[in-house]
C-alpha positions as YAML, in Angstrom:
chain: A
units: angstrom
residues:
- id: 1
  name: MET
  ca: [15.68, -10.39, 37.52]
- id: 2
  name: ILE
  ca: [15.90, -13.50, 35.82]
- id: 3
  name: GLY
  ca: [14.22, -16.49, 37.18]
- id: 4
  name: PHE
  ca: [15.17, -20.09, 36.59]
- id: 5
  name: ASN
  ca: [12.64, -22.38, 36.91]
- id: 6
  name: TYR
  ca: [12.38, -26.23, 36.47]
- id: 7
  name: GLU
  ca: [9.92, -28.81, 35.44]
- id: 8
  name: THR
  ca: [12.28, -31.36, 34.95]
- id: 9
  name: ASP
  ca: [15.21, -33.28, 35.99]
- id: 10
  name: PHE
  ca: [17.28, -30.77, 34.56]
- id: 11
  name: SER
  ca: [18.88, -27.70, 35.90]
- id: 12
  name: LEU
  ca: [21.80, -25.14, 35.23]
- id: 13
  name: GLN
  ca: [25.32, -24.96, 36.41]
- id: 14
  name: ASN
  ca: [26.00, -21.68, 35.78]
- id: 15
  name: GLU
  ca: [22.80, -19.64, 36.54]
- id: 16
  name: GLU
  ca: [24.53, -16.62, 37.27]
- id: 17
  name: GLU
  ca: [26.65, -16.40, 34.65]
- id: 18
  name: LEU
  ca: [23.72, -16.73, 32.11]
- id: 19
  name: ARG
  ca: [21.93, -14.47, 34.04]
- id: 20
  name: ALA
  ca: [24.52, -11.78, 33.71]
- id: 21
  name: TRP
  ca: [24.97, -12.39, 29.94]
- id: 22
  name: LEU
  ca: [21.44, -12.20, 29.65]
- id: 23
  name: ILE
  ca: [21.40, -9.06, 30.59]
- id: 24
  name: SER
  ca: [23.80, -8.07, 28.65]
- id: 25
  name: VAL
  ca: [21.53, -9.29, 25.90]
- id: 26
  name: ALA
  ca: [19.05, -6.97, 26.82]
- id: 27
  name: HIS
  ca: [21.31, -3.96, 27.52]
- id: 28
  name: LEU
  ca: [22.58, -4.12, 23.93]
- id: 29
  name: GLU
  ca: [19.48, -4.20, 22.20]
- id: 30
  name: GLY
  ca: [17.72, -1.43, 23.77]
- id: 31
  name: TYR
  ca: [16.45, -2.97, 27.13]
- id: 32
  name: SER
  ca: [16.02, -3.76, 30.58]
- id: 33
  name: ILE
  ca: [15.03, -6.92, 32.19]
- id: 34
  name: GLU
  ca: [13.00, -6.49, 34.66]
- id: 35
  name: ASP
  ca: [11.17, -9.73, 35.38]
- id: 36
  name: VAL
  ca: [12.09, -12.48, 32.58]
- id: 37
  name: ASN
  ca: [11.86, -16.31, 33.74]
- id: 38
  name: PHE
  ca: [13.09, -18.96, 32.30]
- id: 39
  name: ILE
  ca: [10.87, -22.15, 33.04]
- id: 40
  name: PHE
  ca: [12.96, -25.72, 31.79]
- id: 41
  name: SER
  ca: [10.14, -28.63, 30.65]
- id: 42
  name: ASP
  ca: [9.74, -31.47, 28.63]
- id: 43
  name: ASP
  ca: [8.44, -31.80, 25.73]
- id: 44
  name: ASP
  ca: [4.91, -32.75, 26.90]
- id: 45
  name: PHE
  ca: [4.70, -29.89, 28.66]
- id: 46
  name: LEU
  ca: [5.46, -27.37, 25.64]
- id: 47
  name: HIS
  ca: [3.25, -29.61, 23.49]
- id: 48
  name: GLU
  ca: [0.74, -28.97, 25.93]
- id: 49
  name: LEU
  ca: [1.35, -24.98, 25.80]
- id: 50
  name: ASN
  ca: [1.71, -24.68, 22.08]
- id: 51
  name: LEU
  ca: [-2.13, -26.90, 21.90]
- id: 52
  name: LYS
  ca: [-4.06, -24.37, 24.25]
- id: 53
  name: PHE
  ca: [-2.34, -20.84, 23.82]
- id: 54
  name: LEU
  ca: [-0.51, -20.93, 19.91]
- id: 55
  name: ASP
  ca: [-3.47, -24.02, 18.59]
- id: 56
  name: HIS
  ca: [-0.38, -25.65, 17.04]
- id: 57
  name: ASP
  ca: [-0.19, -29.51, 17.78]
- id: 58
  name: THR
  ca: [3.68, -29.34, 17.14]
- id: 59
  name: LEU
  ca: [7.01, -29.96, 19.26]
- id: 60
  name: THR
  ca: [8.80, -26.52, 20.04]
- id: 61
  name: ASP
  ca: [11.74, -25.58, 21.31]
- id: 62
  name: VAL
  ca: [10.72, -22.10, 22.91]
- id: 63
  name: ILE
  ca: [7.79, -20.93, 23.56]
- id: 64
  name: GLY
  ca: [7.23, -16.83, 24.86]
- id: 65
  name: PHE
  ca: [4.66, -15.28, 26.99]
- id: 66
  name: ASP
  ca: [5.46, -11.43, 26.54]
- id: 67
  name: TYR
  ca: [4.11, -8.96, 29.16]
- id: 68
  name: SER
  ca: [7.40, -6.21, 28.30]
- id: 69
  name: ILE
  ca: [5.80, -2.39, 28.86]
- id: 70
  name: GLY
  ca: [8.00, 0.28, 26.78]
- id: 71
  name: LYS
  ca: [11.76, -0.83, 27.56]
- id: 72
  name: ASN
  ca: [11.33, -3.01, 30.02]
- id: 73
  name: LEU
  ca: [11.11, -7.10, 29.14]
- id: 74
  name: HIS
  ca: [8.48, -8.56, 31.31]
- id: 75
  name: GLY
  ca: [7.78, -12.75, 30.60]
- id: 76
  name: ASP
  ca: [8.29, -15.68, 30.32]
- id: 77
  name: ILE
  ca: [9.97, -18.53, 28.80]
- id: 78
  name: PHE
  ca: [9.24, -21.63, 28.32]
- id: 79
  name: ILE
  ca: [12.10, -23.96, 27.04]
- id: 80
  name: SER
  ca: [11.78, -28.00, 25.99]
- id: 81
  name: ILE
  ca: [15.11, -29.92, 27.16]
- id: 82
  name: ASP
  ca: [14.14, -32.43, 24.99]
- id: 83
  name: ARG
  ca: [13.82, -30.66, 22.39]
- id: 84
  name: VAL
  ca: [17.31, -28.43, 22.50]
- id: 85
  name: ARG
  ca: [19.23, -32.26, 23.74]
- id: 86
  name: GLU
  ca: [17.42, -33.38, 20.52]
- id: 87
  name: ASN
  ca: [18.39, -30.54, 18.42]
- id: 88
  name: ALA
  ca: [21.41, -30.88, 19.52]
- id: 89
  name: MET
  ca: [22.13, -34.02, 18.61]
- id: 90
  name: LYS
  ca: [20.41, -33.73, 15.26]
- id: 91
  name: PHE
  ca: [22.82, -30.18, 13.93]
- id: 92
  name: SER
  ca: [26.21, -32.21, 16.09]
- id: 93
  name: ILE
  ca: [25.84, -28.95, 18.42]
- id: 94
  name: ASP
  ca: [27.06, -28.71, 21.59]
- id: 95
  name: PHE
  ca: [23.76, -29.67, 24.40]
- id: 96
  name: ILE
  ca: [24.74, -26.14, 26.34]
- id: 97
  name: ASN
  ca: [25.02, -23.88, 22.94]
- id: 98
  name: GLU
  ca: [21.89, -24.95, 21.28]
- id: 99
  name: LEU
  ca: [20.44, -24.57, 25.18]
- id: 100
  name: LYS
  ca: [22.15, -20.86, 24.39]
- id: 101
  name: ARG
  ca: [20.84, -19.91, 21.09]
- id: 102
  name: VAL
  ca: [16.94, -20.98, 22.21]
- id: 103
  name: MET
  ca: [17.35, -18.84, 25.59]
- id: 104
  name: VAL
  ca: [18.20, -15.52, 23.30]
- id: 105
  name: HIS
  ca: [15.84, -16.79, 21.09]
- id: 106
  name: GLY
  ca: [13.61, -16.25, 23.09]
- id: 107
  name: LEU
  ca: [14.66, -12.68, 24.49]
- id: 108
  name: LEU
  ca: [14.83, -11.25, 21.25]
- id: 109
  name: HIS
  ca: [11.25, -12.38, 20.90]
- id: 110
  name: PHE
  ca: [10.32, -10.44, 23.53]
- id: 111
  name: CYS
  ca: [13.28, -7.50, 22.07]
- id: 112
  name: GLY
  ca: [10.97, -7.28, 19.34]
- id: 113
  name: TRP
  ca: [12.61, -9.78, 17.02]
- id: 114
  name: SER
  ca: [10.58, -11.78, 14.98]
- id: 115
  name: ASP
  ca: [11.57, -15.30, 12.32]
- id: 116
  name: LYS
  ca: [7.61, -15.35, 10.62]
- id: 117
  name: THR
  ca: [9.81, -15.03, 7.46]
- id: 118
  name: GLU
  ca: [12.29, -16.43, 5.74]
- id: 119
  name: ASN
  ca: [14.09, -13.10, 5.58]
- id: 120
  name: GLU
  ca: [13.41, -12.29, 9.53]
- id: 121
  name: ARG
  ca: [14.65, -15.33, 10.36]
- id: 122
  name: SER
  ca: [18.37, -14.41, 8.96]
- id: 123
  name: LYS
  ca: [18.62, -11.41, 10.43]
- id: 124
  name: MET
  ca: [16.94, -13.03, 13.49]
- id: 125
  name: GLN
  ca: [19.94, -15.88, 13.72]
- id: 126
  name: GLN
  ca: [22.93, -13.23, 13.11]
- id: 127
  name: ARG
  ca: [21.26, -11.67, 15.86]
- id: 128
  name: GLU
  ca: [21.99, -15.05, 17.63]
- id: 129
  name: ASP
  ca: [25.08, -15.47, 16.32]
- id: 130
  name: PHE
  ca: [26.11, -12.50, 17.50]
- id: 131
  name: HIS
  ca: [25.00, -12.47, 21.16]
- id: 132
  name: LEU
  ca: [26.16, -16.27, 21.11]
- id: 133
  name: ALA
  ca: [29.78, -14.87, 20.08]
- id: 134
  name: ASN
  ca: [29.90, -12.80, 23.12]
- id: 135
  name: ALA
  ca: [29.04, -15.95, 25.57]
- id: 136
  name: SER
  ca: [31.75, -17.49, 24.83]
- id: 137
  name: SER
  ca: [32.77, -17.51, 28.76]
- id: 138
  name: VAL
  ca: [29.29, -18.49, 30.15]
...
């Protein structure tokens, strides 16, 4: 099950399509989604999570708490709508496309992908691009 929760004045217009796409992403990665929640909030909310749980005093677009067991995905993915909007403008990308990138990025972390090194970031971005190419109708 994929849940969408809103802690800000934002809401998705196409929850069912995004849910189906994210389930297909997990399946293509060899995983199944048992219980993953996407929580959409603002910069302040994610900044507090970043300080409290990661000891990082920075703004970020996504923070995931992964409780997965084996190939069954469980967890919470927090997304700052403020950060997604700003990054979309900064990189001249459509807001929805940037949002999908952040969503799939969080899910790929649950599937074992890392972005700690430059090489890992490059590989993860390629995987994001692959899945985003399959999300054109979402």
